[in-house]
C-alpha positions in Angstrom: 46.9 89.9 142.1 49.1 90.0 138.9 48.0 86.4 138.1 44.4 87.0 138.6 44.5 90.5 136.0 46.6 88.3 133.3 43.8 85.5 133.4 41.6 88.1 132.9 43.3 89.7 129.8 43.6 86.4 128.2 39.6 85.5 128.9 39.1 89.0 127.7 41.1 88.9 125.0 39.7 84.7 123.9 36.2 86.4 124.0 36.8 89.5 121.8 38.5 87.0 119.1 35.8 84.4 119.0 33.5 87.2 118.6 35.5 88.6 115.6 36.0 85.3 114.2 32.4 84.3 114.4 31.6 87.9 112.8 34.2 87.3 110.2 32.2 84.1 109.2 29.0 85.8 108.8 30.6 89.1 107.1 30.0 91.0 110.3 32.7 92.1 112.7 31.5 92.8 116.5 33.7 94.4 119.1 33.5 96.6 122.0 35.4 99.4 123.7 35.8 100.5 127.1 37.6 103.9 127.1 38.6 105.6 130.5 40.8 108.9 130.5 42.2 110.9 133.0 42.3 114.7 133.1 44.3 117.7 134.6 42.2 121.0 134.3 43.9 124.5 134.2 42.5 128.3 133.7 39.1 127.5 135.9 36.9 130.3 136.6 36.4 128.2 139.8 37.7 125.4 141.3 39.9 122.9 139.2 40.3 119.5 139.8 42.5 116.2 138.4 39.5 113.9 137.5 39.2 110.3 135.8 36.1 109.6 133.4 35.1 108.6 130.4 37.4 108.7 127.4 37.3 110.3 124.2 39.9 108.9 122.3 39.3 106.8 118.8 39.2 103.1 118.9 42.4 101.7 120.1 43.8 98.7 118.6 45.8 96.8 121.0 45.2 94.1 123.4 44.0 95.4 126.8 42.8 94.0 130.5 39.3 94.8 131.1 37.1 93.7 133.7 33.3 94.6 134.2 31.2 93.0 137.1 27.8 93.2 136.3 25.6 90.7 138.8 22.9 88.8 138.1 20.6 87.8 140.7 19.5 84.0 140.1 16.5 84.4 142.7 14.5 87.1 141.1 15.8 86.7 137.6 17.0 90.3 137.2 19.9 92.5 136.9 20.9 93.4 140.1 22.4 96.8 138.7 19.1 98.0 137.3 17.6 98.2 140.9 20.5 100.8 142.3 23.7 102.6 141.2 26.7 100.4 139.6 29.0 99.8 142.3 31.0 96.8 141.5 34.4 96.6 139.5 34.7 98.2 136.3 38.0 98.8 134.8 40.3 99.0 132.0 44.2 98.6 131.7 47.5 96.8 130.3 48.8 93.7 131.4 52.2 91.9 130.4 55.6 90.8 132.2 55.9 94.4 133.4 52.8 93.8 135.5 49.7 95.1 135.6 48.0 99.0 135.1 44.7 99.4 135.4 42.1 102.5 135.5 38.5 102.6 136.8 36.7 101.2 139.8 38.3 98.3 141.5 39.3 96.2 144.3 41.9 98.4 146.6 45.2 97.0 147.3 44.6 96.4 151.0 41.4 94.2 150.0 43.3 92.0 147.7 46.0 91.5 150.2 43.2 90.0 152.3 41.3 88.2 149.7 44.2 87.1 147.7 46.8 85.9 150.5 45.0 85.8 154.0 41.3 84.6 153.6 40.6 81.1 153.2 37.4 82.1 151.9 38.7 84.6 149.6 36.3 87.0 150.2 33.4 85.0 149.7 30.4 83.2 151.5 29.3 83.7 155.0 32.9 83.2 156.1 34.1 86.4 154.2 37.0 88.1 156.3 35.4 91.4 155.0 32.5 91.2 157.8 35.1 92.4 160.0 38.3 93.3 158.5 37.6 97.0 156.4 38.3 97.8 152.8 36.6 96.8 149.2 36.5 98.9 146.1 37.7 102.4 145.4 36.3 104.6 142.2 38.2 106.8 139.9 41.8 105.0 140.8 44.9 104.0 138.6 46.4 101.1 139.9 49.6 99.0 139.3 51.0 95.7 140.5 54.0 93.8 138.9 57.3 92.2 139.6 60.3 94.0 140.9 62.7 90.8 141.0 62.2 87.1 141.2 59.8 86.4 144.1 59.2 90.2 144.9 56.5 92.2 143.9 54.9 95.8 144.5 52.3 98.2 143.8 50.3 101.5 143.9 47.2 103.0 143.3 45.8 106.4 143.7 42.0 107.3 143.5 40.7 110.8 142.5 37.8 112.3 144.2 34.5 112.6 142.2 33.2 115.9 142.9 35.1 119.8 142.1 35.1 121.1 145.3 36.9 121.8 148.4 36.1 118.5 150.1 38.8 115.7 149.9 36.5 112.9 150.4 36.6 109.9 147.9 40.4 110.7 147.5 42.7 107.9 148.2 46.1 106.3 147.8 47.6 102.9 148.4 50.7 100.7 148.4 51.5 97.2 148.7 54.7 94.8 148.6 54.5 91.1 148.5 57.4 87.9 148.5 57.0 84.5 147.5 59.5 82.0 149.0 58.6 78.5 148.2 55.8 77.8 150.1 55.6 80.9 152.0 53.3 83.9 150.6 53.6 87.4 152.4 52.0 90.5 151.5 51.8 93.8 153.1 49.6 96.7 152.1 48.3 100.3 153.1 45.3 101.9 152.1 44.6 105.6 152.9 41.3 107.2 152.1 39.1 110.5 152.6 35.6 109.8 153.7 32.7 111.8 154.7 31.4 111.8 158.4 27.6 111.4 157.9 27.2 111.2 161.8 27.6 114.3 164.1 26.5 112.4 167.1 29.5 109.5 166.4 31.7 108.4 168.9 34.5 108.7 166.5 37.1 111.6 166.3 36.8 114.3 163.3 39.5 112.2 161.8 37.8 111.6 158.7 40.8 109.8 157.2 40.4 106.0 156.9 43.6 104.3 157.4 43.9 100.3 157.0 47.2 98.4 157.1 47.4 94.6 156.8 50.5 92.1 156.8 48.6 88.9 155.5 50.2 85.7 154.9 49.8 81.9 154.0 52.4 78.8 154.3 51.4 75.8 152.2 51.8 72.5 153.8 51.7 68.8 153.0 48.2 68.4 154.7 46.9 71.9 153.7 47.4 75.8 153.8 47.3 77.7 156.8 46.4 81.4 156.9 47.1 84.7 159.2 46.5 88.3 158.8 46.9 91.4 161.0 45.3 94.4 160.2 45.2 97.9 161.9 42.2 100.1 161.3 42.0 103.9 162.2 39.8 107.2 161.4 36.6 107.5 160.3 35.1 104.6 158.2 38.2 102.2 158.7 36.0 99.5 159.5 33.5 97.6 157.5 29.9 99.2 157.6 26.4 97.3 157.3 26.8 97.4 153.4 30.6 96.1 152.0 29.8 97.2 148.7 30.0 101.3 149.9 32.3 100.6 153.3 33.3 104.1 153.4 30.0 106.3 153.2 27.0 105.3 154.8 24.9 106.5 157.6 23.9 103.7 159.8 22.1 103.6 163.3 25.4 102.1 164.8 29.1 103.6 164.5 31.8 101.1 163.4 35.0 101.1 165.0 37.5 104.2 164.4 40.4 102.3 165.9 41.0 98.8 165.9 43.4 95.8 165.7 42.1 92.9 163.9 43.6 89.3 163.7 42.7 86.7 161.4 44.0 82.7 161.3 42.3 80.4 158.7 42.7 77.0 157.4 42.0 74.9 154.2 42.3 71.3 154.1 42.0 69.4 150.9 40.3 65.7 151.4 40.7 64.5 147.9 38.2 64.2 144.8 37.9 67.8 144.7 36.6 68.5 148.4 38.1 71.3 150.4 37.4 72.1 154.0 37.7 75.7 155.3 37.7 77.5 158.5 38.7 80.8 160.2 38.8 82.8 163.1 39.0 86.8 163.2 39.0 88.8 166.2 38.4 92.8 166.0 39.7 94.8 169.5 38.2 98.1 169.4 40.5 100.6 171.0 37.9 103.2 171.4 36.2 104.1 174.5 33.3 102.0 173.8 35.5 99.0 173.7 32.9 97.4 170.7 34.9 94.4 170.6 33.6 91.5 168.2 34.6 88.1 167.0 33.7 85.4 164.0 34.0 81.9 163.4 33.2 80.3 160.2 33.5 76.8 158.6 32.6 75.5 155.0 33.2 73.1 152.5 33.4 73.2 148.7 33.4 70.0 146.1 34.8 71.1 142.7 32.9 68.7 140.2 34.9 70.5 137.4 37.0 73.2 136.6 34.3 75.7 136.6 31.4 74.2 138.6 31.5 73.5 142.6 29.0 73.0 145.3 29.6 74.7 148.5 28.6 75.2 152.1 29.8 77.6 154.9 28.5 78.9 158.2 29.6 82.2 160.4 28.7 83.6 163.5 29.8 87.2 164.8 29.4 87.7 168.6 29.4 91.5 169.2 30.5 92.8 172.4 29.5 96.1 174.1 26.9 97.2 171.4 29.0 96.4 168.5 26.7 96.0 165.6 28.7 94.0 162.5 26.9 91.2 160.4 27.5 88.1 158.3 26.4 89.4 155.1 26.4 92.3 152.4 23.0 93.9 153.2 22.0 96.4 155.8 19.8 94.7 158.4 21.8 91.2 158.1 21.9 89.1 161.5 25.1 88.2 162.8 24.9 84.7 161.7 24.4 82.7 158.2 24.5 79.5 156.7 25.3 79.1 152.7 24.6 76.5 150.7 25.0 76.7 147.2 26.4 76.1 143.4 28.5 78.2 141.3 29.2 78.0 137.7 31.8 80.2 136.3 31.8 81.1 132.6 
């Protein structure tokens, strides 16, 4: 995660510098500012709240990390965010040798441990481990991740709730620690999130706190990389819903598990000339009385033709038991199997 955030900073700084240099040649300076603030209120006539929101500080003359995800749908030639509320990442922060400190809407630490360390599909394509293992983005959050000593890193996060009321919904905290020892990488993470219970006839308990813990690892071997993870998901909305973009608050016909143990095993085997084979197996052991278990088998391959362009193909199938309703994909109503064939270009 630290390397990814620092890379974000370098790319963002390079883009800003290029714009500034281009502006100087034309006699115009081009720039942009993303400002976020934290506010603690006191002496309110009603309930007071600690909040994150849009900032009002003067322009800051410092290098910074920032990330704004704004997906464009090539099939429809339109901006996806024009159709619905923005729900991707949008954060600002600072990064350096001390680590990275970010503020905004961003991936939580549990999801980063899953995708960065344990998922051979890296949270994408049909084989995305997030189809069965919960956690993704949290809004209004402050997050830090950095090195403690050689080979050991740690992080923590806290998310403020959106509304000024008595409900704790939206408030979250997390922690993580990672170890890199030669070819072995291990990371543990825990995420607590207060969620809103949206179904009165749910099979789940009255526990509205989603608690997700994960132990993720990968081992780089001579022939490829082996991946593994073990996750504990408890409480309302502790497991994925039909829409992973909003994994903690959507009313659905079927109810996800409120108490499960999830295991993942995966492989990534390079064949040379830019081609890599991918495979993973995930099992969800539902501990609720309904015993709605699920398994996912996924296979895929990617072929890089340059540093920024690659072709890929992937297939995944989920087997639901006892009425479980987990699906492959990110939109409600998707089926329990999917195949992807596509091309990616990074700018």
